[in-house]
N, C-alpha and C positions, 0 to 999 in steps of 0.2 A: 503387352511383358508380362512376362513368365512371374513375374513378385506380385502383379494385379490382379493375376487371373482368378483369384478367390475374392476378389473384394467382392462387397455387398453393391454394387453400382447401381440397380434397380429399386431399389430401396433409399429414403434419406436418412444420412449417416446423425447420430446424436451429434446437436449441439458441441456439444463438450470433444468431440474432433475435430473441431474449426476454430473455437474461441475460447477463452478464457472464461471459466465461469464462477460468478462470485456468490455471497448469499448473498437472498433478496431479502429485504421485509413486509415488501409491498407497498415503500413510503420512500420519500426523497429521489435523489438518483439513482437511475434504474442503471446500475453494473456491466454494462455489456459494450466493450469497443473500447476501453480504458487498458493501459497499461497491467501486465502480470505482474501480480505481488511479489512473485522469487524475482520477479527482473529488476524491480524497483528496490526491491532487498540488495542484489548484483550490484546495480549502481549505487550504494548506500557504500557499500565495501570498496568500491574503485575508489570514490569522494576521501572516504577514511587515509585510505594507501597514499593517496595526493597531497591530502593535508598531516600526513606523516599523524595522523591520529589514533592513541590505543583505545581510546573508550569512544563513543558517538557524543556527539557537541548539538547543540541544539544550534550553531552558526550551519555544520555541516545537513542537519534537518531539515533549516527553513530553506536552504540555496537549494536540495534538493525536489521540495514540493511549493516554488515559488518561480520553475522556472517557465519561460514562452508565455502561453494562455494559461496556466493554472488556474483552476478554483480559488485556491486558498492565496493565491497572487493577488484577484481581485476581487474576492469575497470582503463585505463588511467584518470588522473584526478580525481579519485574516490571521495577526498577527498573538490575538490572545488563542484562538483556536488550535493556529500551529503550538502555541507553547504547552496546551492541553494535551493535545493528540502525542505529547514527544513526551510530555508527562508520564502517559498511559505507557506508550510503548518502554522507556527505561526502567519503568518499574519492574519490568524482567530480569532486570539485570542480577548478576549475580555477586557482584563485590561492590563495595565502599569505597568512595575518597574518605583523603582524611576528613572531611567537615563531617561525615557519617552518612552524603548521600548517594544512594543508590546510583552505580555506574553500569551501563552496555558496554562491552567491547565488543568487538570486531566480531568474533567467533560467537559472541552469542545472540547476535543480531536472529538468528535464525530458531533462538527458542521464543522469540515474539509469535502467538499463533498469527497466521497467514490472515487469518478471517481480520484482526487489526490492520494488516500491511494493507490490505485491501481499501482500507479508508483513505488512506495517505497515500497509497496507488493512484488511485479516481480522482480524490480532487487535487493529486498533485502530476496531474499528466499535462504533460507542456502543450499538447495539443488544444487543450480547454476543455468545456464541456461538450456534450452534443447537446444541438435545437433545444433538443427534448429535454435539455435536464438545465438549463439554465436559470440561475438561482436554487438549485438543488445542492443539498449534503448526502452524503451518501451516510446511509442510517446502518452501521455496522451492528452483528449480532453481539450482544452481551454473553458472558460467560454465562448467566445463571440460563437464558435463551439457548445458548451452546448447549448446558446438559440436558435439556429436556428430551 
């Protein structure tokens, strides 16, 4: 075909051309083959719209990361881990509730770094962990490490 005429098919294409690449610390869950963090955020937007949420709720987050065979559904202390991750994510909100708590609006979901969404996307993947990742958690990159 004319469009593919100049494609470098005689060489290997970079993995990023075929799969989502996550930052990998060398420890824990190997972040390959899990849902794309951006697709995960889009799923959250849909859930929020369906439940008519103006602000991201723990209930919506829990629903999204515990579907099917998700790691966060089956891991020990899963509820606590979900709540901790939810707090890290909602810290990027720009509005406050009447009680003074930070809230994350649907439009602000994109203000959360994708490297943080990667943890929720991998551990909340409804297909569950790959065989090599059973019992593992995704070790996301801290802000300090990212600045290096």
